[in-house]
C-alpha positions in Angstrom: 92.5 83.8 51.9 89.3 85.4 52.8 89.0 87.1 56.2 88.5 88.3 58.8 91.5 87.1 60.7 92.4 86.8 64.4 96.1 87.8 64.6 98.5 86.1 67.1 101.8 87.6 66.3 104.5 88.5 63.8 107.5 86.1 63.1 110.4 86.2 60.7 110.0 84.1 57.5 113.5 84.3 56.1 115.6 82.3 55.4 112.8 79.8 56.3 109.5 80.3 58.0 109.0 78.2 61.1 106.0 75.8 61.3 103.0 77.3 62.9 100.7 75.4 65.4 97.9 73.4 63.8 95.1 74.9 65.9 94.5 78.1 68.0 91.5 79.7 69.6 88.3 77.6 69.5 90.3 75.0 67.6 90.6 77.2 64.5 93.4 76.4 62.1 96.5 78.7 62.3 97.9 80.0 59.0 100.7 82.2 58.0 100.4 85.3 55.9 103.8 86.4 54.6 105.1 89.7 53.3 108.8 90.6 52.5 110.5 88.4 55.1 108.0 88.6 57.9 104.7 86.9 58.5 101.6 87.1 60.7 100.3 83.9 62.3 96.5 84.1 62.0 93.3 82.2 62.4 90.5 82.8 59.9 87.2 83.6 61.7 83.7 83.5 60.2 82.8 87.0 61.4 83.9 89.7 63.8 82.0 88.2 66.7 82.2 90.2 70.0 81.6 86.9 71.9 84.7 85.3 70.3 86.8 88.4 70.9 85.8 88.7 74.6 89.0 87.7 76.6 87.5 84.6 78.3 90.1 82.7 80.2 90.0 79.6 77.9 90.4 81.6 74.8 93.2 83.7 76.2 95.1 80.6 77.2 94.6 79.0 73.8 95.8 82.3 72.2 98.9 82.4 74.5 99.7 78.7 73.7 100.0 79.7 70.0 102.3 82.5 70.8 104.4 80.3 73.1 104.7 77.6 70.4 105.9 80.2 68.0 108.4 81.5 70.5 109.9 78.1 71.0 110.9 78.1 67.4 111.7 81.7 66.5 111.5 85.3 67.6 107.9 86.5 67.9 106.2 89.9 68.4 103.0 88.9 70.3 99.8 90.7 69.6 97.1 91.5 72.2 94.1 89.1 72.3 91.3 90.4 70.1 93.5 91.9 67.4 91.4 91.3 64.2 92.1 92.4 60.6 89.3 92.3 58.0 91.2 90.7 55.1 94.4 89.3 53.8 95.2 92.7 52.2 94.8 94.4 55.5 97.3 91.9 57.1 99.9 92.4 54.3 99.4 96.2 54.6 100.0 95.9 58.3 103.2 94.0 57.7 104.5 96.3 55.0 103.7 99.6 56.7 106.3 99.0 59.5 108.1 96.0 58.1 111.6 97.4 58.8 110.7 98.2 62.4 109.3 94.7 62.9 112.4 93.1 61.3 114.7 95.1 63.5 112.7 94.1 66.6 112.6 90.4 65.7 116.4 90.5 65.2 116.8 92.1 68.6 114.5 89.5 70.3 116.0 86.5 68.5 117.1 83.8 71.0 115.7 85.7 74.0 112.9 85.1 76.5 111.2 87.3 79.1 111.4 86.7 82.9 109.3 88.6 85.3 110.3 89.3 88.9 107.8 90.7 91.3 108.9 92.2 94.6 106.4 92.8 97.5 107.6 95.7 99.6 106.0 97.1 102.8 104.5 100.5 102.2 106.9 102.4 104.5 108.0 101.3 108.0 105.7 103.7 109.8 101.9 104.2 109.8 100.9 107.5 108.2 99.6 110.2 110.5 96.1 110.1 111.8 96.0 106.3 112.1 96.6 105.8 108.4 93.7 108.0 107.2 94.7 109.7 104.0 95.7 113.4 104.1 94.1 113.8 100.8 90.7 112.7 102.2 91.1 115.0 105.2 91.7 117.9 102.8 88.1 117.7 101.8 86.9 118.6 105.3 87.4 122.1 106.7 90.1 122.5 109.4 88.9 123.2 112.9 89.3 126.8 113.8 91.7 126.2 116.7 95.2 127.3 115.9 96.8 124.2 117.4 94.7 122.1 115.0 96.0 124.0 112.0 99.6 123.4 113.2 98.9 119.7 113.8 97.4 119.5 110.3 100.6 121.0 108.7 102.8 118.8 110.9 100.8 115.6 109.8 101.0 116.7 106.2 104.7 117.2 106.3 105.1 113.7 108.0 102.8 112.1 105.4 104.9 113.4 102.4 108.1 112.5 104.2 107.0 108.9 104.5 105.8 108.9 100.9 109.2 110.1 99.7 110.9 107.5 102.0 108.7 104.7 100.4 109.6 105.9 96.9 113.3 105.8 97.8 113.0 102.3 99.2 111.3 101.1 96.1 113.9 102.7 93.8 116.7 101.1 95.9 115.0 97.7 95.8 114.7 97.9 92.0 118.3 98.9 91.6 119.6 96.2 93.9 117.7 93.5 92.0 118.7 94.9 88.6 122.4 95.0 89.7 122.2 91.4 90.9 121.6 90.3 87.3 124.3 92.5 85.7 125.5 91.2 82.4 122.8 88.5 82.4 120.1 90.3 80.4 119.8 92.2 77.2 117.2 94.7 78.3 115.0 95.4 81.3 111.8 97.3 82.3 110.0 98.0 85.6 106.5 98.9 86.8 105.4 100.0 90.2 101.9 99.6 91.7 101.4 101.9 94.8 98.4 99.8 95.9 98.8 96.1 95.3 95.6 94.2 94.7 95.3 90.5 94.5 96.4 89.7 91.0 96.6 86.8 88.6 100.2 85.8 87.8 101.5 83.2 85.4 103.9 80.4 86.1 105.4 77.7 83.9 104.8 74.2 85.2 106.2 71.2 83.3 106.4 73.3 80.1 102.8 74.5 80.4 101.5 77.9 81.3 99.5 78.0 84.6 97.8 80.9 86.4 97.6 81.4 90.1 96.5 84.2 92.4 99.0 86.4 94.3 97.4 87.9 97.4 99.8 90.3 99.1 99.1 91.5 102.6 97.5 94.9 103.1 100.0 97.8 103.2 102.3 96.4 100.6 103.4 97.7 97.2 104.3 95.6 94.1 107.3 96.3 92.0 107.5 94.3 88.7 110.8 93.9 86.8 110.9 92.4 83.4 114.2 91.1 82.0 114.9 90.1 78.4 117.3 87.1 78.8 119.3 85.3 76.1 118.5 81.6 76.2 122.1 80.6 76.9 122.0 82.8 80.1 118.7 81.5 81.4 120.0 78.9 83.8 122.5 81.3 85.3 119.8 83.9 85.6 117.5 81.4 87.5 120.4 80.3 89.8 121.2 84.0 90.6 117.6 84.6 91.5 117.6 81.7 93.9 120.7 83.0 95.6 119.1 86.4 95.7 116.0 85.0 97.5 118.2 83.4 100.1 119.8 86.8 101.0 116.9 89.2 100.7 114.1 89.7 103.2 111.6 91.0 100.7 109.2 88.6 99.2 110.0 87.9 95.5 108.4 85.8 92.8 109.9 84.9 89.4 108.0 83.6 86.4 109.1 82.6 83.0 110.4 82.0 80.4 107.8 83.8 78.4 107.5 85.3 74.9 108.8 89.0 75.1 105.4 90.6 75.9 107.0 93.7 77.5 109.7 94.2 74.9 107.7 94.6 71.6 107.4 97.9 69.8 103.9 99.5 69.6 102.1 97.5 67.0 
């Protein structure tokens, strides 16, 4: 096959390669390039066109649909949108270079899906000193010469970092409580923390389809994201446990999934 190729992901091809979707981004046919027990799902493109590789929402959704279709049939190592390889030989070289690593990862991910839980936490129960104005910003201005102002500055700085440490402890405790609630229900887990939580686009599965919606947390909140790799036979129990957890916890929580294991793939 002549390239270049847009690459969707890597799947196992032994003992039998799963069928690939008929069409992907821009309606391009999806093909499979195999090498020594693994294969790359690809679409042949006419040229490396920056416009095609720009992550426009429609193209990204079409790209994700291919990955999700592969995931329904087998383990998959998803690629990032815009991954292009110049020729079939480049694809086979990519597969052979780390073939053993990919085969091990695919075996580890077989029969598993990813679930994401996002927890919105208040950024500390007290307002920082000086009406919430950042100590770091105040550091840029010279301190007034009065000695009491210097003492107040040091006092405020001490309070600021005490509150910062308190928030970090609360976030760590929230993560550990949530993780412990799902004990023995997952294969692996990861976490991420955003100290300032902007409005973000989240994904939710509705009637078997992927949908996007905006999460707009209130000011003064932080976002903790937990990702769980869950075996399919444990999915229903995992979902039920989350529902019970929501009934007993005051923090706002959102769960999405099941997804392909985007956060559990090796560096490609």
